[in-house]
C-alpha positions as CSV (number, residue, x, y, z in Angstrom):
1,M,-91.9,131.2,-128.7
2,D,-90.0,129.6,-125.9
3,K,-87.9,128.4,-128.1
4,I,-87.0,131.0,-129.8
5,Q,-86.0,132.7,-126.8
6,K,-84.3,130.8,-125.5
7,A,-82.4,130.6,-128.8
8,T,-82.0,134.4,-128.8
9,E,-80.8,134.5,-124.9
10,T,-78.3,131.6,-125.6
11,T,-76.6,134.0,-128.9
12,A,-76.7,137.0,-126.8
13,V,-74.7,135.1,-124.2
14,A,-72.3,133.7,-126.6
15,K,-71.8,136.7,-127.8
16,S,-71.1,138.3,-124.7
17,N,-68.8,135.9,-123.8
18,K,-67.1,135.8,-127.0
19,V,-66.7,140.0,-126.3
20,A,-65.0,139.5,-123.1
21,M,-62.6,137.1,-124.1
22,Q,-61.5,139.4,-126.8
23,G,-61.2,142.2,-124.3
24,Y,-59.0,139.9,-121.9
25,I,-56.8,139.1,-124.9
26,K,-56.2,142.8,-125.9
27,Q,-55.6,143.9,-121.8
28,M,-52.8,140.9,-121.9
29,E,-51.0,142.2,-125.1
30,G,-48.2,143.7,-122.8
31,E,-47.6,140.6,-120.6
32,I,-48.0,138.4,-124.1
33,K,-45.5,140.8,-125.7
34,K,-43.4,139.8,-122.2
35,A,-43.5,135.7,-123.0
36,L,-43.1,135.4,-126.6
37,P,-39.9,134.1,-128.3
38,S,-38.4,136.4,-131.1
39,V,-40.3,134.1,-133.5
40,I,-43.4,135.5,-133.6
41,T,-45.0,139.1,-133.1
42,P,-47.3,139.9,-130.4
43,E,-49.6,141.6,-132.9
44,R,-49.7,138.2,-135.4
45,F,-50.3,136.4,-131.5
46,T,-53.0,138.6,-130.9
47,R,-54.9,138.4,-134.0
48,I,-54.2,134.2,-134.4
49,A,-56.1,134.1,-130.7
50,L,-59.0,136.2,-131.5
51,S,-58.9,133.7,-135.0
52,A,-59.2,130.7,-132.4
53,I,-62.2,132.0,-130.5
54,S,-64.0,133.1,-134.0
55,N,-63.5,129.7,-135.6
56,N,-64.4,127.3,-131.4
57,P,-67.3,129.8,-129.9
58,K,-66.4,127.3,-126.8
59,L,-63.1,129.0,-126.4
60,A,-65.2,132.2,-125.6
61,D,-67.3,129.7,-122.9
62,C,-63.9,128.8,-120.8
63,T,-62.8,130.7,-117.9
64,P,-60.3,133.6,-118.3
65,Q,-57.6,132.4,-116.6
66,S,-57.2,128.8,-118.0
67,F,-57.8,130.6,-121.5
68,L,-54.9,133.2,-120.6
69,G,-52.9,130.2,-118.9
70,A,-53.3,128.6,-121.9
71,M,-52.6,131.1,-124.2
72,M,-49.1,132.5,-122.0
73,T,-48.1,128.8,-122.6
74,S,-48.3,128.6,-126.5
75,A,-46.4,132.5,-126.4
76,Q,-43.9,131.5,-124.0
77,L,-43.0,128.4,-126.1
78,G,-44.0,130.6,-129.4
79,M,-46.4,128.2,-130.9
80,E,-49.3,129.6,-133.4
81,I,-52.4,128.7,-132.0
82,N,-55.1,126.5,-133.6
83,T,-53.9,127.5,-137.2
84,P,-53.1,125.0,-140.7
85,L,-49.9,124.7,-139.5
86,G,-50.9,122.3,-136.7
87,L,-48.0,123.5,-134.1
88,S,-50.4,123.7,-131.1
89,Y,-54.3,123.9,-130.0
90,L,-56.4,125.4,-127.3
91,I,-59.4,122.9,-126.8
92,P,-61.9,123.5,-124.7
93,R,-62.9,120.9,-121.9
94,F,-65.8,120.8,-119.6
95,N,-64.6,120.5,-115.8
96,G,-66.9,117.9,-114.5
97,K,-66.3,118.9,-110.8
98,K,-66.1,122.9,-111.4
99,K,-68.9,122.8,-113.8
100,V,-66.9,125.1,-116.2
101,F,-65.1,124.8,-119.5
102,E,-61.6,125.3,-119.3
103,C,-58.8,125.7,-121.9
104,Q,-56.5,123.4,-122.1
105,F,-53.0,123.9,-124.5
106,E,-52.2,121.1,-126.7
107,L,-49.0,120.6,-128.2
108,G,-49.0,119.2,-131.6
109,Y,-46.6,117.0,-133.0
110,K,-45.7,119.4,-135.3
111,G,-44.9,121.9,-132.3
112,L,-42.4,119.0,-131.0
113,I,-40.7,118.8,-134.0
114,D,-40.4,122.6,-134.2
115,L,-39.4,122.9,-130.9
116,A,-36.5,120.1,-131.5
117,Y,-35.3,121.9,-134.4
118,R,-35.1,125.0,-132.5
119,S,-32.8,123.4,-130.0
120,G,-30.1,123.8,-132.4
121,Q,-29.1,120.2,-131.5
122,V,-31.0,118.5,-133.8
123,S,-30.1,117.7,-137.5
124,T,-33.0,115.8,-139.0
125,I,-36.5,114.3,-138.0
126,S,-38.8,112.2,-139.4
127,A,-41.7,109.6,-139.0
128,H,-43.0,107.0,-141.3
129,V,-45.9,104.1,-141.5
130,V,-44.8,100.7,-142.2
131,Y,-47.1,98.5,-144.2
132,A,-47.3,95.0,-144.3
133,N,-45.9,94.1,-147.7
134,D,-42.6,96.5,-146.7
135,K,-39.3,95.0,-145.5
136,F,-38.8,96.5,-142.0
137,E,-36.6,95.2,-139.7
138,Y,-35.3,96.7,-136.4
139,A,-33.4,95.8,-133.2
140,L,-33.0,97.3,-129.8
141,G,-30.4,96.8,-127.4
142,L,-26.3,97.7,-127.1
143,E,-26.1,98.8,-131.4
144,P,-29.7,99.2,-132.3
145,R,-30.5,99.4,-136.1
146,L,-33.4,99.3,-138.0
147,E,-34.5,99.0,-141.6
148,H,-37.3,99.9,-143.8
149,V,-38.0,99.2,-147.5
150,P,-41.3,100.2,-149.1
151,A,-43.3,97.6,-151.2
152,A,-43.1,99.5,-154.6
153,S,-46.8,98.6,-154.7
154,N,-49.8,97.0,-153.0
155,R,-48.4,97.8,-149.4
156,G,-51.4,96.2,-147.6
157,D,-52.3,97.4,-144.3
158,A,-50.8,99.5,-141.7
159,T,-48.6,97.5,-139.4
160,F,-46.2,99.7,-137.4
161,V,-45.1,103.5,-137.0
162,Y,-41.8,104.9,-136.4
163,A,-39.9,108.1,-135.7
164,V,-36.0,108.9,-136.4
165,F,-34.2,111.6,-135.3
166,K,-30.6,112.3,-135.7
167,T,-28.5,114.9,-133.6
168,K,-25.9,117.8,-135.6
169,D,-23.1,115.7,-133.5
170,G,-24.1,112.0,-134.9
171,G,-26.2,110.9,-132.3
172,Y,-29.7,109.3,-133.4
173,G,-32.5,107.5,-132.0
174,F,-35.9,105.6,-132.7
175,E,-38.9,104.7,-131.6
176,V,-41.4,101.6,-132.7
177,M,-44.8,101.4,-132.1
178,S,-47.2,98.8,-133.9
179,M,-50.6,99.7,-135.0
180,D,-52.1,97.8,-131.6
181,D,-50.0,100.1,-129.4
182,V,-51.0,103.0,-131.1
183,K,-54.7,102.4,-130.6
184,K,-53.9,101.3,-127.0
185,H,-52.1,105.0,-126.4
186,A,-55.1,106.9,-128.1
187,Q,-57.4,104.9,-125.9
188,K,-55.6,105.5,-122.7
189,Y,-54.5,109.3,-123.5
190,S,-56.5,111.0,-126.4
191,K,-60.1,112.2,-124.8
192,A,-61.3,112.6,-128.9
193,Y,-60.6,109.1,-129.8
194,S,-63.3,107.4,-129.0
195,S,-65.5,109.9,-130.7
């Protein structure tokens, strides 16, 4: 009987947290409207935030200050949160020092690309994976160059990833990472990588 009572109490607390967080969102609609750029309406943003809580109940357990702070960051950038577009995310993380869940805003790579295009300075951005049987050469220095010719078939294992951009005034750049570097970067910076 104790397990059933505890489960019922936990469910009641979760529902109460969700209702409280939804109330905070509704309360902040005016401030959200002021923060949003013209690319997203306040009504849509509010619906997306409420949907994020429904889809990830742990967000309702976050401190209201951290949730609203993360939400406002998203609003200021005009980023839709926790949608299939993959622009940005609200992530609940446990703060061991404070013994509370806090909501963190994370910009996805698609969000970074969106911001680059919105700047008006970038004409193209793309990222690619290089495989063992592809022809791939790059050089850095005063005259950087990159050439990638994908193999027609049987490309092998992934060996590198790279991203390139071209600006509207004709400038360009690229960044290359080996798969080992990608794994090291993920281990160092991604809390989700090891899980």
